[in-house]
MIDRENBA-543890 format. One line per 2 residues: number of its first residue (from 1); their letters; for each residue x, y, z of C-alpha. Coordinates in steps of 0.2 Angstrom, whole numbers. Example, Ala and Ser with C-alpha at 12.3 -4.5 7.8 and 13.67 -1.06 7.14 Angstrom:
<nodes>
1> as> 62:-22:39; 68:-5:36
</nodes>
This chain:
<nodes>
1> mt> 87:-93:395; 85:-93:376
3> ta> 66:-89:368; 62:-99:354
5> hp> 55:-91:339; 44:-98:324
7> pr> 54:-99:309; 52:-84:295
9> aa> 40:-88:281; 52:-92:265
11> dp> 52:-77:256; 44:-77:237
13> rr> 57:-69:229; 70:-84:233
15> rv> 56:-96:222; 60:-84:206
17> pr> 68:-94:191; 85:-90:188
19> td> 86:-81:168; 95:-95:161
21> av> 84:-108:168; 71:-99:161
23> la> 76:-96:145; 80:-116:144
25> ep> 62:-118:143; 55:-126:126
27> el> 43:-112:122; 55:-101:125
29> va> 71:-107:115; 57:-107:100
31> aa> 54:-88:104; 70:-83:104
33> ar> 73:-93:87; 59:-82:81
35> lg> 60:-65:89; 81:-64:93
37> rd> 85:-69:111; 86:-52:116
39> rv> 69:-49:115; 65:-63:122
41> kr> 77:-61:138; 68:-46:141
43> av> 51:-51:141; 58:-65:156
45> aa> 68:-51:166; 52:-41:167
47> aq> 41:-55:171; 54:-60:185
49> qr> 51:-44:192; 31:-44:192
51> ar> 37:-60:203; 47:-50:215
53> dg> 36:-37:216; 22:-51:219
55> vi> 11:-48:204; 14:-65:199
57> dp> 19:-79:207; 37:-87:202
59> sg> 30:-102:195; 22:-94:181
61> va> 38:-83:174; 40:-94:159
63> ad> 21:-91:155; 22:-74:159
65> al> 36:-69:149; 28:-80:133
67> aa> 11:-71:135; 21:-54:135
69> lp> 31:-58:117; 23:-54:100
71> aa> 20:-67:87; 33:-60:76
73> at> 49:-50:76; 41:-36:67
75> gi> 29:-21:77; 15:-20:60
77> rp> 2:-32:63; -13:-38:50
79> vl> -27:-29:49; -45:-36:44
81> na> -50:-21:32; -68:-22:32
83> sg> -68:-4:32; -76:-2:13
85> vl> -62:5:3; -51:-6:-7
87> lh> -34:5:-5; -34:11:11
89> tn> -16:20:13; -17:19:34
91> ig> -16:2:31; -3:-1:15
93> ra> -15:-1:2; -15:-14:-11
95> pl> -13:-32:-1; -1:-44:-11
97> se> -5:-58:-20; -1:-77:-15
99> aa> 12:-76:-31; 19:-61:-25
101> va> 21:-66:-6; 29:-83:-14
103> al> 41:-70:-22; 46:-63:-9
105> gt> 53:-80:-2; 63:-83:-18
107> aa> 70:-66:-18; 73:-65:0
109> gt> 90:-75:-2; 103:-71:-13
111> cd> 94:-69:-31; 101:-65:-52
113> ve> 93:-47:-46; 108:-39:-56
115> ld> 117:-54:-62; 119:-62:-80
117> la> 121:-81:-76; 124:-85:-93
119> tg> 141:-75:-94; 141:-72:-74
121> ar> 143:-55:-77; 134:-38:-71
123> gv> 117:-38:-81; 102:-27:-81
125> rg> 93:-25:-63; 75:-31:-63
127> as> 75:-35:-81; 61:-50:-79
129> av> 51:-36:-67; 53:-24:-82
131> ea> 50:-35:-96; 33:-40:-87
133> lr> 27:-23:-89; 30:-20:-106
135> ra> 20:-34:-110; 8:-30:-98
137> vp> 5:-12:-106; 5:-12:-125
139> ga> 15:1:-133; 27:2:-117
141> ga> 44:1:-127; 54:4:-111
143> aw> 51:5:-93; 60:9:-75
145> va> 54:7:-58; 57:20:-42
147> nn> 52:17:-25; 35:26:-25
149> ga> 25:37:-37; 30:54:-31
151> aa> 50:47:-32; 46:41:-52
153> la> 40:60:-56; 52:68:-46
155> lv> 65:57:-56; 59:63:-71
157> ca> 59:80:-68; 76:82:-62
159> al> 82:73:-75; 74:80:-91
161> ag> 72:97:-82; 80:101:-67
163> tg> 93:111:-72; 81:125:-73
165> re> 71:121:-88; 52:125:-87
167> iv> 39:110:-84; 21:117:-94
169> is> 7:112:-82; -13:116:-81
171> rg> -16:126:-65; -31:115:-63
173> ql> -19:101:-57; -8:108:-45
175> ve> -13:96:-33; -8:91:-15
177> ig> -6:73:-17; -8:67:2
179> dg> 0:71:19; 3:89:16
181> fr> 14:84:0; 12:95:-17
183> ip> 14:92:-33; 21:112:-36
185> el> 34:110:-21; 39:93:-27
187> ie> 42:97:-43; 51:113:-39
189> st> 63:105:-26; 70:95:-42
191> ga> 77:111:-49; 64:113:-63
193> rl> 54:129:-65; 36:129:-67
195> rp> 26:136:-79; 6:136:-75
197> vg> -6:139:-88; -24:144:-89
199> tt> -33:144:-71; -41:131:-57
201> nr> -56:127:-67; -52:131:-86
203> th> -36:127:-97; -38:126:-114
205> lr> -24:121:-130; -19:139:-133
207> dy> -14:140:-113; -1:128:-117
209> ad> 2:133:-134; 7:150:-130
211> av> 19:144:-115; 29:132:-127
213> gp> 46:141:-130; 65:136:-129
215> dt> 65:134:-113; 51:120:-112
217> af> 57:102:-108; 41:94:-108
219> ll> 21:97:-104; 15:88:-87
221> av> -4:79:-86; -6:77:-70
223> hp> -22:67:-67; -30:75:-50
225> sn> -34:58:-44; -41:60:-26
227> fv> -54:75:-30; -65:78:-43
229> qr> -70:95:-53; -89:99:-59
231> gf> -96:112:-68; -89:126:-79
233> vs> -72:116:-79; -59:112:-94
235> ev> -41:101:-95; -35:97:-111
237> sv> -31:79:-117; -15:69:-119
239> re> -19:67:-135; -20:85:-138
241> la> -6:89:-129; 4:77:-140
243> gl> 1:88:-156; 11:103:-149
245> gp> 29:96:-152; 37:94:-136
247> pv> 36:79:-126; 22:73:-115
249> va> 24:66:-98; 7:60:-90
251> di> 5:53:-69; -8:44:-69
253> gs> -7:41:-52; -19:25:-46
255> gl> -7:13:-58; -21:6:-67
257> la> -12:-3:-82; -28:-6:-96
259> ph> -46:0:-94; -56:-7:-80
261> pl> -77:-6:-85; -82:1:-66
263> lp> -68:14:-68; -73:21:-84
265> de> -64:36:-79; -49:33:-74
267> pd> -34:34:-84; -25:21:-89
269> aa> -7:16:-93; -8:7:-109
271> gt> -22:20:-114; -13:36:-110
273> la> 1:29:-121; -9:27:-135
275> ag> -17:45:-135; 1:50:-138
277> ad> 10:53:-121; 30:48:-120
279> lv> 33:45:-104; 18:37:-90
281> ta> 23:36:-71; 10:29:-58
283> sg> 12:18:-42; 11:2:-42
285> dk> 4:-1:-25; -16:5:-29
287> ll> -23:-2:-42; -9:-11:-49
289> gg> -12:-22:-35; 8:-24:-32
291> pq> 19:-19:-18; 24:0:-17
293> ag> 33:6:-30; 33:20:-44
295> lv> 33:16:-65; 41:26:-77
297> lg> 34:18:-96; 40:26:-110
299> gg> 30:24:-127; 38:24:-145
301> dr> 55:29:-147; 55:46:-140
303> gt> 47:38:-125; 61:25:-123
305> dl> 76:36:-126; 66:47:-111
307> ve> 67:34:-100; 85:29:-105
309> rv> 90:46:-99; 78:45:-83
311> rr> 87:27:-79; 105:33:-80
313> fp> 100:50:-72; 111:50:-54
315> la> 97:51:-44; 90:37:-52
317> ra> 101:27:-39; 95:35:-25
319> vr> 78:29:-28; 78:11:-36
321> vd> 69:-1:-29; 76:-18:-20
323> kl> 75:-35:-24; 61:-38:-14
325> tl> 50:-26:-23; 54:-30:-42
327> aa> 50:-51:-36; 34:-43:-31
329> le> 30:-34:-45; 34:-46:-58
331> as> 23:-58:-50; 7:-44:-47
333> va> 10:-38:-65; 14:-56:-72
335> gp> 5:-68:-62; -13:-70:-57
337> pt> -27:-58:-54; -22:-47:-38
339> pv> -31:-49:-24; -37:-28:-26
341> re> -43:-34:-45; -54:-48:-37
343> fl> -61:-32:-25; -63:-23:-40
345> da> -76:-37:-49; -82:-44:-36
347> dp> -102:-48:-38; -114:-38:-28
349> aa> -125:-54:-26; -111:-63:-17
351> lr> -105:-50:-5; -125:-49:1
353> ar> -126:-67:3; -109:-67:14
355> ad> -116:-53:23; -132:-63:27
357> al> -125:-77:33; -112:-69:42
359> aa> -126:-57:50; -135:-75:54
361> dl> -121:-82:62; -117:-65:73
363> ag> -137:-67:79; -136:-83:83
365> ag> -123:-81:95; -135:-66:104
367> ie> -125:-50:95; -135:-37:85
369> aa> -131:-39:69; -139:-37:51
371> av> -133:-38:33; -138:-22:21
373> dt> -134:-15:6; -119:-2:5
375> aa> -105:7:-8; -86:5:-7
377> gv> -72:16:-15; -57:15:-23
379> gg> -48:23:-11; -27:27:-13
381> gg> -32:43:-23; -39:35:-36
383> ap> -57:35:-44; -63:49:-33
385> gv> -82:48:-32; -84:31:-38
387> el> -95:22:-28; -96:1:-30
389> ps> -111:-6:-24; -106:-19:-10
391> aa> -115:-26:7; -109:-24:25
393> va> -112:-32:42; -121:-17:53
395> lp> -118:-19:71; -119:-5:88
397> er> -109:6:84; -97:4:99
399> ya> -91:-11:90; -79:-1:80
401> aa> -65:5:92; -67:-14:103
403> lr> -65:-22:86; -48:-9:81
405> aa> -41:-18:97; -46:-34:92
407> dp> -33:-48:88; -31:-47:73
409> pv> -38:-29:74; -53:-25:62
411> lg> -53:-8:52; -73:-3:51
413> rv> -82:9:49; -95:23:57
415> ad> -111:29:48; -126:35:53
417> gr> -124:27:73; -115:10:66
419> cl> -101:0:66; -104:-6:47
421> ld> -90:-20:42; -90:-20:23
423> lr> -86:-34:12; -79:-27:-4
425> al> -61:-28:4; -61:-45:10
427> pp> -58:-61:3; -73:-75:7
429> sa> -58:-84:17; -59:-70:29
431> de> -76:-70:35; -73:-82:50
433> al> -58:-71:57; -70:-58:56
435> ar> -83:-66:64; -73:-75:78
437> av> -67:-55:79; -83:-48:85
439> rs> -88:-65:95; -72:-59:107
441> vr> -75:-43:108; -96:-42:110
443> gg> -96:-25:110; -82:-23:120
</nodes>
């Protein structure tokens, strides 16, 4: 006699949908177009495995795969900068203007970056960006662009002194520029020889004059942009150095093209050329407000000739910038005010009004928030010690870590046991996103 057995329960793994069926879902088709089919297929495979393991229901494979996919094809995420540091190196320094972002789109395809459309022959690379720099900096007879400020200085040293000639520099300017990189090591890597003069805290014109000789390639003035010396100190100005005879190269660092009233001690490119520097090197992604780039600006006939020597030096090919950088740089220099300029020019009273409104909104949602006056800084190695009047929303300290994990992440700063969300480096258009992020975490 045969004994009847109850039917087995259906194996839920048999209900896991096929890969091709999941990939055919409209939302995943759109994701594949945005992110690439391979990335989407991996997310589907992972979701299918979770269904087989019983973590999710098989009917939820497509939704689970979608939830695991990033919003964009890059792993870089936008961050709201509420740190009170205008040029925060860890989050990309200068945010680009809308004009610069649009310029990136124009240059992303094929473009006339190095083509003379009138003749069909090879043209001057980035000619319009170079011309924009010359117009923006009175006294600049020539310009060239490298891929960052350190590259610009290294290229100048290699081109003008890399055969073992001497570069005369004050000992007080042999600085470390960040992440362990040091100016003297950077220069010596080019084959040039350093001739330090003076002492750490005091250098005089006679120190330079005594060091000048037949092996002198140029006199180098480096703005110690990430620290300030006070007390018994003295340095020699560019104007004084220009009277000694050899070329003068000034590395001003921050990329300020013209004076700004809030930064009276920060050297600017136009003023440094007017003081007699033959070459000025600077960064493009700091106070200039553009993309990462290294500027080489030449003043007068000698400076123009030196820029041409730099441009034609073999290493220049290795550190030149691409079409995207040239386009964004031109738009930053010649277009509307950059976000960095707007942050610098922000009205402290308007910042406080924004902080008051945000704090009231958050308090209405049951969050412990208050508007406070505070001080922001330039950052990025620029204007050390300068405090910019600002305003912030103060939250309990525990919000700092939770907000960094929010979507979008928010970078505030912790001071006196509070998390401060400083508004100086945030445009007013970001206030609602900032409030949403705070409401979403509620202290984590």
